[in-house]
Predicted model as a PDB file, atoms N, CA, C, CB and O in Angstrom, pLDDT in the B-factor column:
MODEL        1                                                                  
ATOM      1  N   UNK A   1       4.956  -3.996  17.996  1.00 93.00           N  
ATOM      2  CA  UNK A   1       3.532  -4.013  18.212  1.00 93.00           C  
ATOM      3  C   UNK A   1       2.851  -4.515  16.935  1.00 93.00           C  
ATOM      4  CB  UNK A   1       3.015  -2.606  18.615  1.00 93.00           C  
ATOM      5  O   UNK A   1       3.216  -4.130  15.824  1.00 93.00           O  
ATOM      6  N   UNK A   2       1.878  -5.361  17.119  1.00 96.00           N  
ATOM      7  CA  UNK A   2       1.057  -5.820  15.997  1.00 96.00           C  
ATOM      8  C   UNK A   2      -0.372  -5.312  16.216  1.00 96.00           C  
ATOM      9  CB  UNK A   2       1.091  -7.394  15.865  1.00 96.00           C  
ATOM     10  O   UNK A   2      -0.692  -4.716  17.244  1.00 96.00           O  
ATOM     11  N   UNK A   3      -1.210  -5.570  15.220  1.00 97.00           N  
ATOM     12  CA  UNK A   3      -2.595  -5.122  15.371  1.00 97.00           C  
ATOM     13  C   UNK A   3      -3.536  -6.057  14.621  1.00 97.00           C  
ATOM     14  CB  UNK A   3      -2.759  -3.675  14.861  1.00 97.00           C  
ATOM     15  O   UNK A   3      -3.127  -6.838  13.761  1.00 97.00           O  
ATOM     16  N   UNK A   4      -4.805  -5.949  14.979  1.00 97.00           N  
ATOM     17  CA  UNK A   4      -5.871  -6.753  14.377  1.00 97.00           C  
ATOM     18  C   UNK A   4      -6.796  -5.900  13.516  1.00 97.00           C  
ATOM     19  CB  UNK A   4      -6.679  -7.460  15.464  1.00 97.00           C  
ATOM     20  O   UNK A   4      -7.958  -6.253  13.314  1.00 97.00           O  
ATOM     21  N   UNK A   5      -6.292  -4.790  13.014  1.00 98.00           N  
ATOM     22  CA  UNK A   5      -7.162  -3.866  12.277  1.00 98.00           C  
ATOM     23  C   UNK A   5      -7.774  -4.543  11.058  1.00 98.00           C  
ATOM     24  CB  UNK A   5      -6.377  -2.620  11.845  1.00 98.00           C  
ATOM     25  O   UNK A   5      -8.969  -4.390  10.809  1.00 98.00           O  
ATOM     26  N   UNK A   6      -6.988  -5.281  10.303  1.00 98.00           N  
ATOM     27  CA  UNK A   6      -7.508  -5.929   9.092  1.00 98.00           C  
ATOM     28  C   UNK A   6      -8.655  -6.888   9.446  1.00 98.00           C  
ATOM     29  CB  UNK A   6      -6.372  -6.697   8.355  1.00 98.00           C  
ATOM     30  O   UNK A   6      -9.680  -6.920   8.765  1.00 98.00           O  
ATOM     31  N   UNK A   7      -8.472  -7.654  10.500  1.00 97.00           N  
ATOM     32  CA  UNK A   7      -9.509  -8.598  10.943  1.00 97.00           C  
ATOM     33  C   UNK A   7     -10.754  -7.850  11.406  1.00 97.00           C  
ATOM     34  CB  UNK A   7      -8.976  -9.496  12.081  1.00 97.00           C  
ATOM     35  O   UNK A   7     -11.875  -8.202  11.040  1.00 97.00           O  
ATOM     36  N   UNK A   8     -10.545  -6.824  12.206  1.00 98.00           N  
ATOM     37  CA  UNK A   8     -11.683  -6.051  12.718  1.00 98.00           C  
ATOM     38  C   UNK A   8     -12.435  -5.349  11.583  1.00 98.00           C  
ATOM     39  CB  UNK A   8     -11.203  -5.016  13.749  1.00 98.00           C  
ATOM     40  O   UNK A   8     -13.660  -5.241  11.625  1.00 98.00           O  
ATOM     41  N   UNK A   9     -11.711  -4.876  10.583  1.00 98.00           N  
ATOM     42  CA  UNK A   9     -12.377  -4.255   9.431  1.00 98.00           C  
ATOM     43  C   UNK A   9     -13.220  -5.278   8.691  1.00 98.00           C  
ATOM     44  CB  UNK A   9     -11.347  -3.628   8.474  1.00 98.00           C  
ATOM     45  O   UNK A   9     -14.330  -4.974   8.255  1.00 98.00           O  
ATOM     46  N   UNK A  10     -12.696  -6.489   8.548  1.00 98.00           N  
ATOM     47  CA  UNK A  10     -13.441  -7.546   7.853  1.00 98.00           C  
ATOM     48  C   UNK A  10     -14.730  -7.882   8.615  1.00 98.00           C  
ATOM     49  CB  UNK A  10     -12.563  -8.818   7.696  1.00 98.00           C  
ATOM     50  O   UNK A  10     -15.781  -8.082   8.006  1.00 98.00           O  
ATOM     51  N   UNK A  11     -14.643  -7.940   9.928  1.00 97.00           N  
ATOM     52  CA  UNK A  11     -15.818  -8.237  10.748  1.00 97.00           C  
ATOM     53  C   UNK A  11     -16.888  -7.157  10.565  1.00 97.00           C  
ATOM     54  CB  UNK A  11     -15.423  -8.354  12.238  1.00 97.00           C  
ATOM     55  O   UNK A  11     -18.074  -7.467  10.456  1.00 97.00           O  
ATOM     56  N   UNK A  12     -16.465  -5.892  10.532  1.00 97.00           N  
ATOM     57  CA  UNK A  12     -17.412  -4.785  10.360  1.00 97.00           C  
ATOM     58  C   UNK A  12     -17.725  -4.500   8.893  1.00 97.00           C  
ATOM     59  CB  UNK A  12     -16.863  -3.532  11.011  1.00 97.00           C  
ATOM     60  O   UNK A  12     -18.583  -3.675   8.580  1.00 97.00           O  
ATOM     61  N   UNK A  13     -17.015  -5.195   7.995  1.00 98.00           N  
ATOM     62  CA  UNK A  13     -17.210  -5.025   6.558  1.00 98.00           C  
ATOM     63  C   UNK A  13     -16.993  -3.567   6.122  1.00 98.00           C  
ATOM     64  CB  UNK A  13     -18.616  -5.486   6.164  1.00 98.00           C  
ATOM     65  O   UNK A  13     -17.820  -2.983   5.421  1.00 98.00           O  
ATOM     66  N   UNK A  14     -15.856  -2.995   6.558  1.00 98.00           N  
ATOM     67  CA  UNK A  14     -15.494  -1.641   6.141  1.00 98.00           C  
ATOM     68  C   UNK A  14     -14.122  -1.656   5.473  1.00 98.00           C  
ATOM     69  CB  UNK A  14     -15.499  -0.671   7.350  1.00 98.00           C  
ATOM     70  O   UNK A  14     -13.276  -2.495   5.781  1.00 98.00           O  
ATOM     71  N   UNK A  15     -13.921  -0.729   4.568  1.00 98.00           N  
ATOM     72  CA  UNK A  15     -12.648  -0.629   3.853  1.00 98.00           C  
ATOM     73  C   UNK A  15     -11.665   0.232   4.642  1.00 98.00           C  
ATOM     74  CB  UNK A  15     -12.862  -0.043   2.438  1.00 98.00           C  
ATOM     75  O   UNK A  15     -12.021   0.876   5.628  1.00 98.00           O  
ATOM     76  N   UNK A  16     -10.421   0.222   4.176  1.00 98.00           N  
ATOM     77  CA  UNK A  16      -9.425   1.117   4.770  1.00 98.00           C  
ATOM     78  C   UNK A  16      -9.888   2.566   4.641  1.00 98.00           C  
ATOM     79  CB  UNK A  16      -8.039   0.928   4.095  1.00 98.00           C  
ATOM     80  O   UNK A  16      -9.736   3.357   5.572  1.00 98.00           O  
ATOM     81  N   UNK A  17     -10.447   2.906   3.494  1.00 98.00           N  
ATOM     82  CA  UNK A  17     -10.930   4.275   3.271  1.00 98.00           C  
ATOM     83  C   UNK A  17     -12.057   4.628   4.239  1.00 98.00           C  
ATOM     84  CB  UNK A  17     -11.413   4.443   1.819  1.00 98.00           C  
ATOM     85  O   UNK A  17     -12.107   5.742   4.761  1.00 98.00           O  
ATOM     86  N   UNK A  18     -12.960   3.677   4.477  1.00 98.00           N  
ATOM     87  CA  UNK A  18     -14.059   3.915   5.427  1.00 98.00           C  
ATOM     88  C   UNK A  18     -13.499   4.192   6.821  1.00 98.00           C  
ATOM     89  CB  UNK A  18     -15.026   2.698   5.467  1.00 98.00           C  
ATOM     90  O   UNK A  18     -13.896   5.154   7.479  1.00 98.00           O  
ATOM     91  N   UNK A  19     -12.582   3.346   7.262  1.00 98.00           N  
ATOM     92  CA  UNK A  19     -11.985   3.511   8.588  1.00 98.00           C  
ATOM     93  C   UNK A  19     -11.237   4.837   8.668  1.00 98.00           C  
ATOM     94  CB  UNK A  19     -11.033   2.338   8.908  1.00 98.00           C  
ATOM     95  O   UNK A  19     -11.341   5.557   9.661  1.00 98.00           O  
ATOM     96  N   UNK A  20     -10.491   5.152   7.628  1.00 98.00           N  
ATOM     97  CA  UNK A  20      -9.737   6.405   7.605  1.00 98.00           C  
ATOM     98  C   UNK A  20     -10.664   7.605   7.776  1.00 98.00           C  
ATOM     99  CB  UNK A  20      -8.948   6.531   6.297  1.00 98.00           C  
ATOM    100  O   UNK A  20     -10.360   8.534   8.525  1.00 98.00           O  
ATOM    101  N   UNK A  21     -11.782   7.578   7.082  1.00 98.00           N  
ATOM    102  CA  UNK A  21     -12.744   8.675   7.189  1.00 98.00           C  
ATOM    103  C   UNK A  21     -13.314   8.773   8.595  1.00 98.00           C  
ATOM    104  CB  UNK A  21     -13.874   8.492   6.179  1.00 98.00           C  
ATOM    105  O   UNK A  21     -13.495   9.871   9.123  1.00 98.00           O  
ATOM    106  N   UNK A  22     -13.597   7.627   9.200  1.00 98.00           N  
ATOM    107  CA  UNK A  22     -14.178   7.618  10.543  1.00 98.00           C  
ATOM    108  C   UNK A  22     -13.242   8.185  11.601  1.00 98.00           C  
ATOM    109  CB  UNK A  22     -14.565   6.215  10.920  1.00 98.00           C  
ATOM    110  O   UNK A  22     -13.695   8.745  12.599  1.00 98.00           O  
ATOM    111  N   UNK A  23     -11.920   8.039  11.384  1.00 98.00           N  
ATOM    112  CA  UNK A  23     -10.950   8.519  12.381  1.00 98.00           C  
ATOM    113  C   UNK A  23     -10.163   9.738  11.889  1.00 98.00           C  
ATOM    114  CB  UNK A  23      -9.978   7.396  12.745  1.00 98.00           C  
ATOM    115  O   UNK A  23      -9.205  10.166  12.532  1.00 98.00           O  
ATOM    116  N   UNK A  24     -10.570  10.287  10.755  1.00 98.00           N  
ATOM    117  CA  UNK A  24      -9.999  11.528  10.212  1.00 98.00           C  
ATOM    118  C   UNK A  24      -8.509  11.448   9.872  1.00 98.00           C  
ATOM    119  CB  UNK A  24     -10.208  12.636  11.192  1.00 98.00           C  
ATOM    120  O   UNK A  24      -7.729  12.333  10.223  1.00 98.00           O  
ATOM    121  N   UNK A  25      -8.131  10.367   9.181  1.00 98.00           N  
ATOM    122  CA  UNK A  25      -6.772  10.243   8.640  1.00 98.00           C  
ATOM    123  C   UNK A  25      -6.891   9.786   7.192  1.00 98.00           C  
ATOM    124  CB  UNK A  25      -5.896   9.236   9.485  1.00 98.00           C  
ATOM    125  O   UNK A  25      -7.997   9.560   6.702  1.00 98.00           O  
ATOM    126  N   UNK A  26      -5.759   9.650   6.504  1.00 98.00           N  
ATOM    127  CA  UNK A  26      -5.787   9.179   5.123  1.00 98.00           C  
ATOM    128  C   UNK A  26      -5.843   7.648   5.080  1.00 98.00           C  
ATOM    129  CB  UNK A  26      -4.552   9.695   4.353  1.00 98.00           C  
ATOM    130  O   UNK A  26      -5.496   6.972   6.048  1.00 98.00           O  
ATOM    131  N   UNK A  27      -6.285   7.124   3.945  1.00 98.00           N  
ATOM    132  CA  UNK A  27      -6.295   5.673   3.755  1.00 98.00           C  
ATOM    133  C   UNK A  27      -4.877   5.129   3.856  1.00 98.00           C  
ATOM    134  CB  UNK A  27      -6.921   5.300   2.391  1.00 98.00           C  
ATOM    135  O   UNK A  27      -4.665   4.030   4.368  1.00 98.00           O  
ATOM    136  N   UNK A  28      -3.906   5.896   3.368  1.00 98.00           N  
ATOM    137  CA  UNK A  28      -2.515   5.457   3.415  1.00 98.00           C  
ATOM    138  C   UNK A  28      -2.035   5.292   4.858  1.00 98.00           C  
ATOM    139  CB  UNK A  28      -1.619   6.453   2.674  1.00 98.00           C  
ATOM    140  O   UNK A  28      -1.243   4.396   5.148  1.00 98.00           O  
ATOM    141  N   UNK A  29      -2.507   6.142   5.753  1.00 98.00           N  
ATOM    142  CA  UNK A  29      -2.146   6.012   7.162  1.00 98.00           C  
ATOM    143  C   UNK A  29      -2.666   4.697   7.721  1.00 98.00           C  
ATOM    144  CB  UNK A  29      -2.697   7.194   7.977  1.00 98.00           C  
ATOM    145  O   UNK A  29      -1.939   3.988   8.417  1.00 98.00           O  
ATOM    146  N   UNK A  30      -3.904   4.367   7.426  1.00 98.00           N  
ATOM    147  CA  UNK A  30      -4.469   3.090   7.882  1.00 98.00           C  
ATOM    148  C   UNK A  30      -3.657   1.934   7.302  1.00 98.00           C  
ATOM    149  CB  UNK A  30      -5.967   2.965   7.470  1.00 98.00           C  
ATOM    150  O   UNK A  30      -3.362   0.965   8.002  1.00 98.00           O  
ATOM    151  N   UNK A  31      -3.299   2.037   6.028  1.00 98.00           N  
ATOM    152  CA  UNK A  31      -2.513   0.986   5.390  1.00 98.00           C  
ATOM    153  C   UNK A  31      -1.171   0.788   6.083  1.00 98.00           C  
ATOM    154  CB  UNK A  31      -2.294   1.314   3.920  1.00 98.00           C  
ATOM    155  O   UNK A  31      -0.768  -0.350   6.325  1.00 98.00           O  
ATOM    156  N   UNK A  32      -0.472   1.870   6.407  1.00 98.00           N  
ATOM    157  CA  UNK A  32       0.836   1.722   7.054  1.00 98.00           C  
ATOM    158  C   UNK A  32       0.715   1.186   8.476  1.00 98.00           C  
ATOM    159  CB  UNK A  32       1.565   3.058   7.071  1.00 98.00           C  
ATOM    160  O   UNK A  32       1.597   0.464   8.941  1.00 98.00           O  
ATOM    161  N   UNK A  33      -0.362   1.529   9.167  1.00 98.00           N  
ATOM    162  CA  UNK A  33      -0.592   0.981  10.507  1.00 98.00           C  
ATOM    163  C   UNK A  33      -0.870  -0.517  10.403  1.00 98.00           C  
ATOM    164  CB  UNK A  33      -1.775   1.709  11.211  1.00 98.00           C  
ATOM    165  O   UNK A  33      -0.285  -1.309  11.142  1.00 98.00           O  
ATOM    166  N   UNK A  34      -1.764  -0.909   9.487  1.00 97.00           N  
ATOM    167  CA  UNK A  34      -2.089  -2.331   9.293  1.00 97.00           C  
ATOM    168  C   UNK A  34      -0.852  -3.141   8.947  1.00 97.00           C  
ATOM    169  CB  UNK A  34      -3.138  -2.495   8.192  1.00 97.00           C  
ATOM    170  O   UNK A  34      -0.717  -4.289   9.368  1.00 97.00           O  
ATOM    171  N   UNK A  35       0.044  -2.545   8.184  1.00 96.00           N  
ATOM    172  CA  UNK A  35       1.259  -3.236   7.736  1.00 96.00           C  
ATOM    173  C   UNK A  35       2.379  -3.197   8.772  1.00 96.00           C  
ATOM    174  CB  UNK A  35       1.749  -2.623   6.443  1.00 96.00           C  
ATOM    175  O   UNK A  35       3.491  -3.658   8.512  1.00 96.00           O  
ATOM    176  N   UNK A  36       2.083  -2.651   9.936  1.00 95.00           N  
ATOM    177  CA  UNK A  36       3.057  -2.544  11.025  1.00 95.00           C  
ATOM    178  C   UNK A  36       4.288  -1.725  10.655  1.00 95.00           C  
ATOM    179  CB  UNK A  36       3.487  -3.916  11.455  1.00 95.00           C  
ATOM    180  O   UNK A  36       5.379  -1.956  11.177  1.00 95.00           O  
ATOM    181  N   UNK A  37       4.102  -0.762   9.746  1.00 96.00           N  
ATOM    182  CA  UNK A  37       5.204   0.138   9.392  1.00 96.00           C  
ATOM    183  C   UNK A  37       5.102   1.453  10.138  1.00 96.00           C  
ATOM    184  CB  UNK A  37       5.221   0.396   7.890  1.00 96.00           C  
ATOM    185  O   UNK A  37       6.025   2.266  10.088  1.00 96.00           O  
ATOM    186  N   UNK A  38       3.993   1.674  10.832  1.00 96.00           N  
ATOM    187  CA  UNK A  38       3.763   2.928  11.546  1.00 96.00           C  
ATOM    188  C   UNK A  38       3.003   2.621  12.825  1.00 96.00           C  
ATOM    189  CB  UNK A  38       2.982   3.951  10.664  1.00 96.00           C  
ATOM    190  O   UNK A  38       2.019   1.882  12.819  1.00 96.00           O  
ATOM    191  N   UNK A  39       3.477   3.202  13.927  1.00 96.00           N  
ATOM    192  CA  UNK A  39       2.798   3.049  15.211  1.00 96.00           C  
ATOM    193  C   UNK A  39       1.958   4.306  15.427  1.00 96.00           C  
ATOM    194  CB  UNK A  39       3.826   2.826  16.397  1.00 96.00           C  
ATOM    195  O   UNK A  39       2.494   5.414  15.457  1.00 96.00           O  
ATOM    196  N   UNK A  40       0.649   4.138  15.575  1.00 97.00           N  
ATOM    197  CA  UNK A  40      -0.217   5.314  15.710  1.00 97.00           C  
ATOM    198  C   UNK A  40      -0.035   6.014  17.052  1.00 97.00           C  
ATOM    199  CB  UNK A  40      -1.674   4.912  15.538  1.00 97.00           C  
ATOM    200  O   UNK A  40       0.444   5.423  18.020  1.00 97.00           O  
ATOM    201  N   UNK A  41      -0.420   7.265  17.088  1.00 97.00           N  
ATOM    202  CA  UNK A  41      -0.437   7.996  18.359  1.00 97.00           C  
ATOM    203  C   UNK A  41      -1.473   7.347  19.272  1.00 97.00           C  
ATOM    204  CB  UNK A  41      -0.756   9.519  18.139  1.00 97.00           C  
ATOM    205  O   UNK A  41      -2.329   6.584  18.824  1.00 97.00           O  
ATOM    206  N   UNK A  42      -1.379   7.658  20.529  1.00 97.00           N  
ATOM    207  CA  UNK A  42      -2.348   7.136  21.498  1.00 97.00           C  
ATOM    208  C   UNK A  42      -3.767   7.555  21.116  1.00 97.00           C  
ATOM    209  CB  UNK A  42      -2.012   7.630  22.924  1.00 97.00           C  
ATOM    210  O   UNK A  42      -4.699   6.753  21.180  1.00 97.00           O  
ATOM    211  N   UNK A  43      -3.919   8.803  20.722  1.00 98.00           N  
ATOM    212  CA  UNK A  43      -5.248   9.308  20.355  1.00 98.00           C  
ATOM    213  C   UNK A  43      -5.801   8.550  19.156  1.00 98.00           C  
ATOM    214  CB  UNK A  43      -5.189  10.814  20.046  1.00 98.00           C  
ATOM    215  O   UNK A  43      -6.966   8.152  19.156  1.00 98.00           O  
ATOM    216  N   UNK A  44      -4.971   8.347  18.132  1.00 98.00           N  
ATOM    217  CA  UNK A  44      -5.437   7.627  16.951  1.00 98.00           C  
ATOM    218  C   UNK A  44      -5.756   6.172  17.290  1.00 98.00           C  
ATOM    219  CB  UNK A  44      -4.386   7.694  15.834  1.00 98.00           C  
ATOM    220  O   UNK A  44      -6.751   5.633  16.807  1.00 98.00           O  
ATOM    221  N   UNK A  45      -4.934   5.536  18.107  1.00 98.00           N  
ATOM    222  CA  UNK A  45      -5.196   4.151  18.515  1.00 98.00           C  
ATOM    223  C   UNK A  45      -6.531   4.054  19.253  1.00 98.00           C  
ATOM    224  CB  UNK A  45      -4.050   3.621  19.411  1.00 98.00           C  
ATOM    225  O   UNK A  45      -7.297   3.114  19.038  1.00 98.00           O  
ATOM    226  N   UNK A  46      -6.806   5.017  20.113  1.00 98.00           N  
ATOM    227  CA  UNK A  46      -8.073   5.019  20.846  1.00 98.00           C  
ATOM    228  C   UNK A  46      -9.259   5.239  19.909  1.00 98.00           C  
ATOM    229  CB  UNK A  46      -8.057   6.098  21.930  1.00 98.00           C  
ATOM    230  O   UNK A  46     -10.306   4.613  20.076  1.00 98.00           O  
ATOM    231  N   UNK A  47      -9.102   6.119  18.930  1.00 98.00           N  
ATOM    232  CA  UNK A  47     -10.177   6.356  17.960  1.00 98.00           C  
ATOM    233  C   UNK A  47     -10.467   5.094  17.148  1.00 98.00           C  
ATOM    234  CB  UNK A  47      -9.805   7.516  17.016  1.00 98.00           C  
ATOM    235  O   UNK A  47     -11.627   4.749  16.921  1.00 98.00           O  
ATOM    236  N   UNK A  48      -9.417   4.415  16.718  1.00 98.00           N  
ATOM    237  CA  UNK A  48      -9.588   3.184  15.937  1.00 98.00           C  
ATOM    238  C   UNK A  48     -10.292   2.122  16.782  1.00 98.00           C  
ATOM    239  CB  UNK A  48      -8.214   2.655  15.434  1.00 98.00           C  
ATOM    240  O   UNK A  48     -11.223   1.468  16.313  1.00 98.00           O  
ATOM    241  N   UNK A  49      -9.847   1.954  18.020  1.00 98.00           N  
ATOM    242  CA  UNK A  49     -10.469   0.967  18.908  1.00 98.00           C  
ATOM    243  C   UNK A  49     -11.943   1.303  19.135  1.00 98.00           C  
ATOM    244  CB  UNK A  49      -9.720   0.904  20.260  1.00 98.00           C  
ATOM    245  O   UNK A  49     -12.779   0.401  19.200  1.00 98.00           O  
ATOM    246  N   UNK A  50     -12.263   2.572  19.255  1.00 98.00           N  
ATOM    247  CA  UNK A  50     -13.655   2.998  19.473  1.00 98.00           C  
ATOM    248  C   UNK A  50     -14.536   2.618  18.287  1.00 98.00           C  
ATOM    249  CB  UNK A  50     -13.724   4.519  19.712  1.00 98.00           C  
ATOM    250  O   UNK A  50     -15.676   2.191  18.468  1.00 98.00           O  
ATOM    251  N   UNK A  51     -14.007   2.774  17.072  1.00 98.00           N  
ATOM    252  CA  UNK A  51     -14.776   2.404  15.873  1.00 98.00           C  
ATOM    253  C   UNK A  51     -15.180   0.929  15.948  1.00 98.00           C  
ATOM    254  CB  UNK A  51     -13.948   2.674  14.576  1.00 98.00           C  
ATOM    255  O   UNK A  51     -16.292   0.560  15.568  1.00 98.00           O  
ATOM    256  N   UNK A  52     -14.266   0.095  16.441  1.00 98.00           N  
ATOM    257  CA  UNK A  52     -14.543  -1.341  16.524  1.00 98.00           C  
ATOM    258  C   UNK A  52     -15.260  -1.743  17.803  1.00 98.00           C  
ATOM    259  CB  UNK A  52     -13.262  -2.111  16.415  1.00 98.00           C  
ATOM    260  O   UNK A  52     -15.648  -2.902  17.955  1.00 98.00           O  
ATOM    261  N   UNK A  53     -15.440  -0.808  18.720  1.00 98.00           N  
ATOM    262  CA  UNK A  53     -16.124  -1.114  19.975  1.00 98.00           C  
ATOM    263  C   UNK A  53     -15.344  -2.066  20.848  1.00 98.00           C  
ATOM    264  CB  UNK A  53     -17.475  -1.693  19.696  1.00 98.00           C  
ATOM    265  O   UNK A  53     -15.916  -2.892  21.560  1.00 98.00           O  
ATOM    266  N   UNK A  54     -14.012  -1.941  20.787  1.00 97.00           N  
ATOM    267  CA  UNK A  54     -13.143  -2.844  21.549  1.00 97.00           C  
ATOM    268  C   UNK A  54     -12.153  -2.028  22.366  1.00 97.00           C  
ATOM    269  CB  UNK A  54     -12.392  -3.825  20.606  1.00 97.00           C  
ATOM    270  O   UNK A  54     -11.846  -0.888  22.017  1.00 97.00           O  
ATOM    271  N   UNK A  55     -11.648  -2.613  23.463  1.00 98.00           N  
ATOM    272  CA  UNK A  55     -10.562  -1.941  24.188  1.00 98.00           C  
ATOM    273  C   UNK A  55      -9.322  -1.877  23.287  1.00 98.00           C  
ATOM    274  CB  UNK A  55     -10.236  -2.688  25.531  1.00 98.00           C  
ATOM    275  O   UNK A  55      -9.104  -2.760  22.457  1.00 98.00           O  
ATOM    276  N   UNK A  56      -8.531  -0.844  23.456  1.00 97.00           N  
ATOM    277  CA  UNK A  56      -7.359  -0.657  22.609  1.00 97.00           C  
ATOM    278  C   UNK A  56      -6.426  -1.873  22.662  1.00 97.00           C  
ATOM    279  CB  UNK A  56      -6.603   0.604  23.032  1.00 97.00           C  
ATOM    280  O   UNK A  56      -5.757  -2.180  21.676  1.00 97.00           O  
ATOM    281  N   UNK A  57      -6.380  -2.561  23.802  1.00 96.00           N  
ATOM    282  CA  UNK A  57      -5.510  -3.727  23.961  1.00 96.00           C  
ATOM    283  C   UNK A  57      -5.951  -4.917  23.105  1.00 96.00           C  
ATOM    284  CB  UNK A  57      -5.469  -4.141  25.417  1.00 96.00           C  
ATOM    285  O   UNK A  57      -5.160  -5.825  22.849  1.00 96.00           O  
ATOM    286  N   UNK A  58      -7.202  -4.911  22.666  1.00 97.00           N  
ATOM    287  CA  UNK A  58      -7.680  -5.992  21.793  1.00 97.00           C  
ATOM    288  C   UNK A  58      -7.402  -5.704  20.321  1.00 97.00           C  
ATOM    289  CB  UNK A  58      -9.177  -6.209  21.999  1.00 97.00           C  
ATOM    290  O   UNK A  58      -7.444  -6.612  19.490  1.00 97.00           O  
ATOM    291  N   UNK A  59      -7.121  -4.457  20.001  1.00 98.00           N  
ATOM    292  CA  UNK A  59      -6.834  -4.080  18.622  1.00 98.00           C  
ATOM    293  C   UNK A  59      -5.316  -4.000  18.400  1.00 98.00           C  
ATOM    294  CB  UNK A  59      -7.506  -2.726  18.280  1.00 98.00           C  
ATOM    295  O   UNK A  59      -4.810  -4.424  17.361  1.00 98.00           O  
ATOM    296  N   UNK A  60      -4.603  -3.456  19.384  1.00 97.00           N  
ATOM    297  CA  UNK A  60      -3.150  -3.313  19.292  1.00 97.00           C  
ATOM    298  C   UNK A  60      -2.499  -4.190  20.348  1.00 97.00           C  
ATOM    299  CB  UNK A  60      -2.718  -1.828  19.467  1.00 97.00           C  
ATOM    300  O   UNK A  60      -2.845  -4.108  21.526  1.00 97.00           O  
ATOM    301  N   UNK A  61      -1.558  -5.029  19.931  1.00 96.00           N  
ATOM    302  CA  UNK A  61      -0.942  -6.001  20.827  1.00 96.00           C  
ATOM    303  C   UNK A  61       0.533  -5.723  20.953  1.00 96.00           C  
ATOM    304  CB  UNK A  61      -1.173  -7.430  20.333  1.00 96.00           C  
ATOM    305  O   UNK A  61       1.261  -5.683  19.961  1.00 96.00           O  
ATOM    306  N   UNK A  62       0.975  -5.526  22.202  1.00 93.00           N  
ATOM    307  CA  UNK A  62       2.402  -5.355  22.448  1.00 93.00           C  
ATOM    308  C   UNK A  62       3.086  -6.712  22.318  1.00 93.00           C  
ATOM    309  CB  UNK A  62       2.661  -4.730  23.855  1.00 93.00           C  
ATOM    310  O   UNK A  62       2.588  -7.727  22.803  1.00 93.00           O  
ATOM    311  N   UNK A  63       4.230  -6.704  21.656  1.00 91.00           N  
ATOM    312  CA  UNK A  63       5.020  -7.925  21.532  1.00 91.00           C  
ATOM    313  C   UNK A  63       6.179  -7.859  22.505  1.00 91.00           C  
ATOM    314  CB  UNK A  63       5.530  -8.122  20.079  1.00 91.00           C  
ATOM    315  O   UNK A  63       6.557  -6.777  22.955  1.00 91.00           O  
ATOM    316  N   UNK A  64       6.744  -9.008  22.831  1.00 91.00           N  
ATOM    317  CA  UNK A  64       7.898  -9.025  23.707  1.00 91.00           C  
ATOM    318  C   UNK A  64       9.009  -8.204  23.064  1.00 91.00           C  
ATOM    319  CB  UNK A  64       8.366 -10.479  23.989  1.00 91.00           C  
ATOM    320  O   UNK A  64       9.307  -8.362  21.879  1.00 91.00           O  
ATOM    321  N   UNK A  65       9.606  -7.344  23.841  1.00 88.00           N  
ATOM    322  CA  UNK A  65      10.660  -6.488  23.331  1.00 88.00           C  
ATOM    323  C   UNK A  65      10.192  -5.100  22.961  1.00 88.00           C  
ATOM    324  CB  UNK A  65      11.283  -7.117  22.157  1.00 88.00           C  
ATOM    325  O   UNK A  65      11.017  -4.225  22.699  1.00 88.00           O  
ATOM    326  N   UNK A  66       8.892  -4.875  22.931  1.00 85.00           N  
ATOM    327  CA  UNK A  66       8.371  -3.535  22.619  1.00 85.00           C  
ATOM    328  C   UNK A  66       8.580  -2.619  23.799  1.00 85.00           C  
ATOM    329  CB  UNK A  66       6.874  -3.589  22.243  1.00 85.00           C  
ATOM    330  O   UNK A  66       8.212  -1.446  23.742  1.00 85.00           O  
TER     331      UNK A  66                                                      
ENDMDL                                                                          
END                                                                             
């Protein structure tokens, strides 16, 4: 799975720390998700998508083989 979190953050002009605060996780958690080293829970993915005002499928993309 890949994600567009970095792009969406740039569009909203928010930092990893800002996003982390909005969804109640650490900045390091956002960093590992952005780097595709950690797959968020469904609840966290939905919270992140809500911050960006997008459906979860537009923020997180399933790749072939997932």
